[in-house]
PDB file of N, CA, C, O and CB in Angstrom:
ATOM      1  N   SER A   1     188.402  23.349-142.690  1.00  0.00           N
ATOM      2  CA  SER A   1     187.789  24.595-141.257  1.00  0.00           C
ATOM      3  C   SER A   1     187.014  25.666-142.476  1.00  0.00           C
ATOM      4  O   SER A   1     187.161  25.453-143.680  1.00  0.00           O
ATOM      5  CB  SER A   1     189.641  25.807-139.964  1.00  0.00           C
ATOM      6  N   VAL A   2     186.325  26.627-142.027  1.00  0.00           N
ATOM      7  CA  VAL A   2     185.534  27.448-142.515  1.00  0.00           C
ATOM      8  C   VAL A   2     187.206  28.846-143.068  1.00  0.00           C
ATOM      9  O   VAL A   2     187.343  29.529-144.084  1.00  0.00           O
ATOM     10  CB  VAL A   2     184.047  27.888-141.050  1.00  0.00           C
ATOM     11  N   LYS A   3     187.818  28.746-142.225  1.00  0.00           N
ATOM     12  CA  LYS A   3     189.010  29.770-142.501  1.00  0.00           C
ATOM     13  C   LYS A   3     189.688  29.293-143.805  1.00  0.00           C
ATOM     14  O   LYS A   3     190.050  30.122-144.639  1.00  0.00           O
ATOM     15  CB  LYS A   3     190.176  29.814-141.216  1.00  0.00           C
ATOM     16  N   SER A   4     189.866  27.961-143.992  1.00  0.00           N
ATOM     17  CA  SER A   4     190.826  27.260-145.078  1.00  0.00           C
ATOM     18  C   SER A   4     189.804  27.412-146.341  1.00  0.00           C
ATOM     19  O   SER A   4     190.254  27.794-147.420  1.00  0.00           O
ATOM     20  CB  SER A   4     191.312  25.427-144.680  1.00  0.00           C
ATOM     21  N   CYS A   5     188.220  27.062-146.166  1.00  0.00           N
ATOM     22  CA  CYS A   5     187.357  27.454-147.160  1.00  0.00           C
ATOM     23  C   CYS A   5     187.396  28.792-147.649  1.00  0.00           C
ATOM     24  O   CYS A   5     187.620  29.064-148.829  1.00  0.00           O
ATOM     25  CB  CYS A   5     186.182  27.222-146.779  1.00  0.00           C
ATOM     26  N   SER A   6     187.210  29.505-146.884  1.00  0.00           N
ATOM     27  CA  SER A   6     187.597  31.177-147.357  1.00  0.00           C
ATOM     28  C   SER A   6     188.809  31.556-148.281  1.00  0.00           C
ATOM     29  O   SER A   6     188.733  32.384-149.188  1.00  0.00           O
ATOM     30  CB  SER A   6     187.958  32.047-146.030  1.00  0.00           C
ATOM     31  N   ASN A   7     189.838  30.912-147.972  1.00  0.00           N
ATOM     32  CA  ASN A   7     191.042  31.105-148.233  1.00  0.00           C
ATOM     33  C   ASN A   7     191.159  30.858-149.910  1.00  0.00           C
ATOM     34  O   ASN A   7     191.733  31.490-150.796  1.00  0.00           O
ATOM     35  CB  ASN A   7     191.887  30.189-147.289  1.00  0.00           C
ATOM     36  N   LEU A   8     190.159  29.371-149.905  1.00  0.00           N
ATOM     37  CA  LEU A   8     190.433  28.504-151.380  1.00  0.00           C
ATOM     38  C   LEU A   8     189.601  29.022-152.116  1.00  0.00           C
ATOM     39  O   LEU A   8     189.700  29.189-153.332  1.00  0.00           O
ATOM     40  CB  LEU A   8     190.221  26.899-151.482  1.00  0.00           C
ATOM     41  N   LEU A   9     188.620  29.344-151.339  1.00  0.00           N
ATOM     42  CA  LEU A   9     187.625  30.481-152.742  1.00  0.00           C
ATOM     43  C   LEU A   9     187.924  31.740-152.671  1.00  0.00           C
ATOM     44  O   LEU A   9     187.296  32.268-153.589  1.00  0.00           O
ATOM     45  CB  LEU A   9     185.823  30.650-152.650  1.00  0.00           C
ATOM     46  N   ASP A  10     188.465  32.457-152.164  1.00  0.00           N
ATOM     47  CA  ASP A  10     188.813  33.631-151.949  1.00  0.00           C
ATOM     48  C   ASP A  10     187.559  34.493-151.669  1.00  0.00           C
ATOM     49  O   ASP A  10     187.341  35.484-152.366  1.00  0.00           O
ATOM     50  CB  ASP A  10     189.606  34.046-153.012  1.00  0.00           C
ATOM     51  N   ARG A  11     186.538  34.053-150.431  1.00  0.00           N
ATOM     52  CA  ARG A  11     185.951  34.710-150.017  1.00  0.00           C
ATOM     53  C   ARG A  11     186.203  35.128-148.504  1.00  0.00           C
ATOM     54  O   ARG A  11     187.183  34.703-147.892  1.00  0.00           O
ATOM     55  CB  ARG A  11     185.001  34.278-150.360  1.00  0.00           C
ATOM     56  N   ASN A  12     185.112  36.128-147.835  1.00  0.00           N
ATOM     57  CA  ASN A  12     185.334  36.186-146.584  1.00  0.00           C
ATOM     58  C   ASN A  12     184.707  35.658-145.668  1.00  0.00           C
ATOM     59  O   ASN A  12     183.477  35.615-145.672  1.00  0.00           O
ATOM     60  CB  ASN A  12     185.384  37.079-146.322  1.00  0.00           C
ATOM     61  N   ILE A  13     185.684  35.001-144.409  1.00  0.00           N
ATOM     62  CA  ILE A  13     185.689  33.978-143.691  1.00  0.00           C
ATOM     63  C   ILE A  13     183.904  34.395-143.020  1.00  0.00           C
ATOM     64  O   ILE A  13     183.389  33.498-142.352  1.00  0.00           O
ATOM     65  CB  ILE A  13     187.232  33.920-142.583  1.00  0.00           C
ATOM     66  N   LYS A  14     183.150  35.585-143.209  1.00  0.00           N
ATOM     67  CA  LYS A  14     181.867  35.589-142.732  1.00  0.00           C
ATOM     68  C   LYS A  14     181.031  35.123-143.645  1.00  0.00           C
ATOM     69  O   LYS A  14     180.072  34.536-143.142  1.00  0.00           O
ATOM     70  CB  LYS A  14     181.463  36.758-142.318  1.00  0.00           C
ATOM     71  N   THR A  15     181.042  35.192-145.499  1.00  0.00           N
ATOM     72  CA  THR A  15     180.514  34.781-145.996  1.00  0.00           C
ATOM     73  C   THR A  15     180.630  33.091-146.177  1.00  0.00           C
ATOM     74  O   THR A  15     179.503  32.604-146.271  1.00  0.00           O
ATOM     75  CB  THR A  15     180.599  35.551-146.729  1.00  0.00           C
ATOM     76  N   ILE A  16     181.210  32.551-146.215  1.00  0.00           N
ATOM     77  CA  ILE A  16     181.495  31.162-145.837  1.00  0.00           C
ATOM     78  C   ILE A  16     180.764  30.616-144.687  1.00  0.00           C
ATOM     79  O   ILE A  16     179.907  29.740-144.800  1.00  0.00           O
ATOM     80  CB  ILE A  16     182.864  31.020-145.562  1.00  0.00           C
ATOM     81  N   SER A  17     181.115  31.144-143.593  1.00  0.00           N
ATOM     82  CA  SER A  17     180.270  31.045-142.019  1.00  0.00           C
ATOM     83  C   SER A  17     178.727  30.980-142.296  1.00  0.00           C
ATOM     84  O   SER A  17     177.938  30.125-141.895  1.00  0.00           O
ATOM     85  CB  SER A  17     180.549  32.575-140.918  1.00  0.00           C
ATOM     86  N   THR A  18     178.466  32.147-143.119  1.00  0.00           N
ATOM     87  CA  THR A  18     177.072  32.082-143.262  1.00  0.00           C
ATOM     88  C   THR A  18     176.537  30.736-143.952  1.00  0.00           C
ATOM     89  O   THR A  18     175.660  30.081-143.389  1.00  0.00           O
ATOM     90  CB  THR A  18     176.655  33.288-144.044  1.00  0.00           C
ATOM     91  N   GLN A  19     177.088  30.331-145.195  1.00  0.00           N
ATOM     92  CA  GLN A  19     176.394  29.547-145.724  1.00  0.00           C
ATOM     93  C   GLN A  19     176.537  28.315-145.027  1.00  0.00           C
ATOM     94  O   GLN A  19     175.609  27.523-144.862  1.00  0.00           O
ATOM     95  CB  GLN A  19     176.621  29.530-146.964  1.00  0.00           C
ATOM     96  N   LYS A  20     177.777  28.143-144.592  1.00  0.00           N
ATOM     97  CA  LYS A  20     177.336  27.150-143.371  1.00  0.00           C
ATOM     98  C   LYS A  20     176.319  26.963-142.641  1.00  0.00           C
ATOM     99  O   LYS A  20     175.478  26.066-142.687  1.00  0.00           O
ATOM    100  CB  LYS A  20     177.926  27.223-142.531  1.00  0.00           C
ATOM    101  N   ARG A  21     176.395  27.626-142.128  1.00  0.00           N
ATOM    102  CA  ARG A  21     175.180  27.981-140.992  1.00  0.00           C
ATOM    103  C   ARG A  21     173.774  27.625-142.143  1.00  0.00           C
ATOM    104  O   ARG A  21     173.078  26.611-142.088  1.00  0.00           O
ATOM    105  CB  ARG A  21     175.253  30.119-140.267  1.00  0.00           C
ATOM    106  N   SER A  22     173.658  28.504-142.913  1.00  0.00           N
ATOM    107  CA  SER A  22     172.179  28.082-143.972  1.00  0.00           C
ATOM    108  C   SER A  22     172.425  26.542-144.329  1.00  0.00           C
ATOM    109  O   SER A  22     171.418  25.834-144.321  1.00  0.00           O
ATOM    110  CB  SER A  22     172.068  29.134-145.768  1.00  0.00           C
ATOM    111  N   ALA A  23     173.597  25.968-144.627  1.00  0.00           N
ATOM    112  CA  ALA A  23     173.129  24.647-145.276  1.00  0.00           C
ATOM    113  C   ALA A  23     173.256  23.854-143.916  1.00  0.00           C
ATOM    114  O   ALA A  23     173.166  22.641-144.102  1.00  0.00           O
ATOM    115  CB  ALA A  23     174.141  24.001-146.694  1.00  0.00           C
ATOM    116  N   TYR A  24     173.421  24.177-142.750  1.00  0.00           N
ATOM    117  CA  TYR A  24     173.383  23.127-141.266  1.00  0.00           C
ATOM    118  C   TYR A  24     171.920  23.312-141.253  1.00  0.00           C
ATOM    119  O   TYR A  24     171.196  22.364-140.951  1.00  0.00           O
ATOM    120  CB  TYR A  24     174.320  23.694-139.531  1.00  0.00           C
ATOM    121  N   LYS A  25     171.442  24.448-141.554  1.00  0.00           N
ATOM    122  CA  LYS A  25     169.716  24.995-141.030  1.00  0.00           C
ATOM    123  C   LYS A  25     169.087  23.837-142.191  1.00  0.00           C
ATOM    124  O   LYS A  25     168.608  22.790-141.758  1.00  0.00           O
ATOM    125  CB  LYS A  25     169.092  27.291-141.470  1.00  0.00           C
ATOM    126  N   LYS A  26     169.127  24.103-143.668  1.00  0.00           N
ATOM    127  CA  LYS A  26     168.725  22.932-144.642  1.00  0.00           C
ATOM    128  C   LYS A  26     168.675  21.925-144.208  1.00  0.00           C
ATOM    129  O   LYS A  26     167.577  21.387-144.354  1.00  0.00           O
ATOM    130  CB  LYS A  26     169.392  22.682-145.632  1.00  0.00           C
ATOM    131  N   MET A  27     169.694  21.144-143.499  1.00  0.00           N
ATOM    132  CA  MET A  27     169.832  19.734-143.147  1.00  0.00           C
ATOM    133  C   MET A  27     169.800  19.424-142.073  1.00  0.00           C
ATOM    134  O   MET A  27     170.071  18.302-141.646  1.00  0.00           O
ATOM    135  CB  MET A  27     170.747  19.194-143.477  1.00  0.00           C
ATOM    136  N   ASP A  28     169.355  20.661-141.251  1.00  0.00           N
ATOM    137  CA  ASP A  28     168.817  20.263-139.824  1.00  0.00           C
ATOM    138  C   ASP A  28     169.594  19.485-138.875  1.00  0.00           C
ATOM    139  O   ASP A  28     169.160  18.602-138.136  1.00  0.00           O
ATOM    140  CB  ASP A  28     167.666  19.513-139.951  1.00  0.00           C
ATOM    141  N   ILE A  29     170.986  19.975-138.986  1.00  0.00           N
ATOM    142  CA  ILE A  29     172.096  19.520-138.156  1.00  0.00           C
ATOM    143  C   ILE A  29     172.725  20.897-137.358  1.00  0.00           C
ATOM    144  O   ILE A  29     172.067  21.933-137.451  1.00  0.00           O
ATOM    145  CB  ILE A  29     173.264  18.730-139.172  1.00  0.00           C
ATOM    146  N   THR A  30     173.739  20.906-136.734  1.00  0.00           N
ATOM    147  CA  THR A  30     174.295  21.734-135.967  1.00  0.00           C
ATOM    148  C   THR A  30     175.548  21.954-135.813  1.00  0.00           C
ATOM    149  O   THR A  30     176.158  23.010-135.648  1.00  0.00           O
ATOM    150  CB  THR A  30     173.958  21.575-135.082  1.00  0.00           C
ATOM    151  N   THR A  31     176.008  20.529-135.897  1.00  0.00           N
ATOM    152  CA  THR A  31     177.331  20.313-135.376  1.00  0.00           C
ATOM    153  C   THR A  31     178.154  19.607-136.733  1.00  0.00           C
ATOM    154  O   THR A  31     177.619  18.707-137.381  1.00  0.00           O
ATOM    155  CB  THR A  31     177.253  19.276-133.906  1.00  0.00           C
ATOM    156  N   ASP A  32     179.433  20.109-137.045  1.00  0.00           N
ATOM    157  CA  ASP A  32     180.138  19.186-138.024  1.00  0.00           C
ATOM    158  C   ASP A  32     180.253  17.594-137.880  1.00  0.00           C
ATOM    159  O   ASP A  32     180.402  17.004-138.950  1.00  0.00           O
ATOM    160  CB  ASP A  32     181.462  19.647-138.066  1.00  0.00           C
ATOM    161  N   VAL A  33     180.209  16.834-136.759  1.00  0.00           N
ATOM    162  CA  VAL A  33     180.183  15.606-136.155  1.00  0.00           C
ATOM    163  C   VAL A  33     178.615  15.146-137.047  1.00  0.00           C
ATOM    164  O   VAL A  33     178.500  14.197-137.824  1.00  0.00           O
ATOM    165  CB  VAL A  33     180.215  15.724-134.214  1.00  0.00           C
ATOM    166  N   GLU A  34     177.591  16.078-136.670  1.00  0.00           N
ATOM    167  CA  GLU A  34     176.410  15.404-137.212  1.00  0.00           C
ATOM    168  C   GLU A  34     176.464  15.515-139.007  1.00  0.00           C
ATOM    169  O   GLU A  34     175.878  14.721-139.743  1.00  0.00           O
ATOM    170  CB  GLU A  34     174.969  16.213-136.494  1.00  0.00           C
ATOM    171  N   LEU A  35     177.155  16.478-139.397  1.00  0.00           N
ATOM    172  CA  LEU A  35     177.275  16.644-140.830  1.00  0.00           C
ATOM    173  C   LEU A  35     178.038  15.003-141.173  1.00  0.00           C
ATOM    174  O   LEU A  35     177.404  14.179-141.833  1.00  0.00           O
ATOM    175  CB  LEU A  35     178.334  18.239-141.269  1.00  0.00           C
ATOM    176  N   ILE A  36     179.045  14.776-140.788  1.00  0.00           N
ATOM    177  CA  ILE A  36     179.931  13.721-140.976  1.00  0.00           C
ATOM    178  C   ILE A  36     178.744  12.356-140.779  1.00  0.00           C
ATOM    179  O   ILE A  36     178.315  11.758-141.766  1.00  0.00           O
ATOM    180  CB  ILE A  36     181.347  13.832-139.755  1.00  0.00           C
ATOM    181  N   HIS A  37     178.431  12.094-139.722  1.00  0.00           N
ATOM    182  CA  HIS A  37     177.007  11.313-139.526  1.00  0.00           C
ATOM    183  C   HIS A  37     175.933  11.185-140.832  1.00  0.00           C
ATOM    184  O   HIS A  37     175.418  10.113-141.147  1.00  0.00           O
ATOM    185  CB  HIS A  37     176.169  12.146-138.326  1.00  0.00           C
ATOM    186  N   LEU A  38     175.741  12.185-141.383  1.00  0.00           N
ATOM    187  CA  LEU A  38     174.379  12.205-142.459  1.00  0.00           C
ATOM    188  C   LEU A  38     175.038  11.841-143.501  1.00  0.00           C
ATOM    189  O   LEU A  38     174.439  11.099-144.279  1.00  0.00           O
ATOM    190  CB  LEU A  38     173.489  13.654-142.788  1.00  0.00           C
ATOM    191  N   MET A  39     176.281  12.194-143.795  1.00  0.00           N
ATOM    192  CA  MET A  39     177.326  11.538-144.746  1.00  0.00           C
ATOM    193  C   MET A  39     177.517  10.152-145.383  1.00  0.00           C
ATOM    194  O   MET A  39     177.407   9.522-146.435  1.00  0.00           O
ATOM    195  CB  MET A  39     178.342  11.632-144.171  1.00  0.00           C
ATOM    196  N   LEU A  40     177.805  10.085-144.331  1.00  0.00           N
ATOM    197  CA  LEU A  40     178.062   8.046-143.603  1.00  0.00           C
ATOM    198  C   LEU A  40     177.011   7.527-143.717  1.00  0.00           C
ATOM    199  O   LEU A  40     177.021   6.527-144.435  1.00  0.00           O
ATOM    200  CB  LEU A  40     178.421   7.597-141.801  1.00  0.00           C
ATOM    201  N   ASN A  41     176.014   7.825-143.260  1.00  0.00           N
ATOM    202  CA  ASN A  41     174.598   7.296-143.053  1.00  0.00           C
ATOM    203  C   ASN A  41     173.615   7.844-144.438  1.00  0.00           C
ATOM    204  O   ASN A  41     172.893   6.933-144.844  1.00  0.00           O
ATOM    205  CB  ASN A  41     173.964   7.962-141.431  1.00  0.00           C
ATOM    206  N   GLU A  42     173.510   8.783-144.996  1.00  0.00           N
ATOM    207  CA  GLU A  42     172.667   8.910-146.085  1.00  0.00           C
ATOM    208  C   GLU A  42     172.862   9.073-147.165  1.00  0.00           C
ATOM    209  O   GLU A  42     172.047   8.985-148.084  1.00  0.00           O
ATOM    210  CB  GLU A  42     172.061   9.549-146.025  1.00  0.00           C
ATOM    211  N   PHE A  43     174.586   9.478-147.245  1.00  0.00           N
ATOM    212  CA  PHE A  43     174.997   9.605-148.795  1.00  0.00           C
ATOM    213  C   PHE A  43     176.020   8.176-148.961  1.00  0.00           C
ATOM    214  O   PHE A  43     176.406   7.945-150.107  1.00  0.00           O
ATOM    215  CB  PHE A  43     175.981  11.334-149.167  1.00  0.00           C
ATOM    216  N   TYR A  44     176.376   7.409-148.071  1.00  0.00           N
ATOM    217  CA  TYR A  44     177.515   6.639-148.015  1.00  0.00           C
ATOM    218  C   TYR A  44     178.572   6.810-148.772  1.00  0.00           C
ATOM    219  O   TYR A  44     179.118   6.255-149.725  1.00  0.00           O
ATOM    220  CB  TYR A  44     177.256   5.574-148.162  1.00  0.00           C
ATOM    221  N   ILE A  45     178.758   7.994-147.897  1.00  0.00           N
ATOM    222  CA  ILE A  45     180.504   8.555-148.435  1.00  0.00           C
ATOM    223  C   ILE A  45     181.396   7.970-147.848  1.00  0.00           C
ATOM    224  O   ILE A  45     181.351   7.758-146.636  1.00  0.00           O
ATOM    225  CB  ILE A  45     181.005  10.066-148.172  1.00  0.00           C
ATOM    226  N   SER A  46     182.171   7.680-148.458  1.00  0.00           N
ATOM    227  CA  SER A  46     183.600   6.262-147.918  1.00  0.00           C
ATOM    228  C   SER A  46     184.735   7.779-147.340  1.00  0.00           C
ATOM    229  O   SER A  46     184.933   8.923-147.751  1.00  0.00           O
ATOM    230  CB  SER A  46     184.752   4.760-150.124  1.00  0.00           C
ATOM    231  N   VAL A  47     185.210   6.973-146.264  1.00  0.00           N
ATOM    232  CA  VAL A  47     185.933   7.890-145.481  1.00  0.00           C
ATOM    233  C   VAL A  47     187.439   6.891-145.228  1.00  0.00           C
ATOM    234  O   VAL A  47     187.468   5.903-144.494  1.00  0.00           O
ATOM    235  CB  VAL A  47     184.938   8.370-143.948  1.00  0.00           C
ATOM    236  N   ASP A  48     188.289   7.272-145.797  1.00  0.00           N
ATOM    237  CA  ASP A  48     189.664   6.508-145.438  1.00  0.00           C
ATOM    238  C   ASP A  48     190.226   7.314-144.299  1.00  0.00           C
ATOM    239  O   ASP A  48     190.299   8.542-144.330  1.00  0.00           O
ATOM    240  CB  ASP A  48     190.817   6.434-146.746  1.00  0.00           C
ATOM    241  N   ILE A  49     190.618   6.570-143.297  1.00  0.00           N
ATOM    242  CA  ILE A  49     190.909   7.115-141.988  1.00  0.00           C
ATOM    243  C   ILE A  49     192.379   6.258-142.095  1.00  0.00           C
ATOM    244  O   ILE A  49     192.465   5.045-141.904  1.00  0.00           O
ATOM    245  CB  ILE A  49     189.660   6.749-140.574  1.00  0.00           C
ATOM    246  N   THR A  50     193.370   7.042-142.399  1.00  0.00           N
ATOM    247  CA  THR A  50     195.223   6.397-141.954  1.00  0.00           C
ATOM    248  C   THR A  50     195.835   7.023-141.116  1.00  0.00           C
ATOM    249  O   THR A  50     196.973   6.681-140.797  1.00  0.00           O
ATOM    250  CB  THR A  50     196.424   6.438-143.062  1.00  0.00           C
TER     251      THR A  50
END
C-alpha cells in the first residue's frame, strides 16, 4: 500500500501517492489491477500465491 511504502521509505504519504500516480500515467494505467496485469504479461513477473 501507499502507506506502507511511505513508512518503509520514510517519505510523506502524499509524496509516494504523487509518485505512484506519475508512474501509472507513464505506463498508461489507472488501477493496481492493471499494474499487476502489466507485470504478468509484459515483464513476465512470476507470482507465488499461497
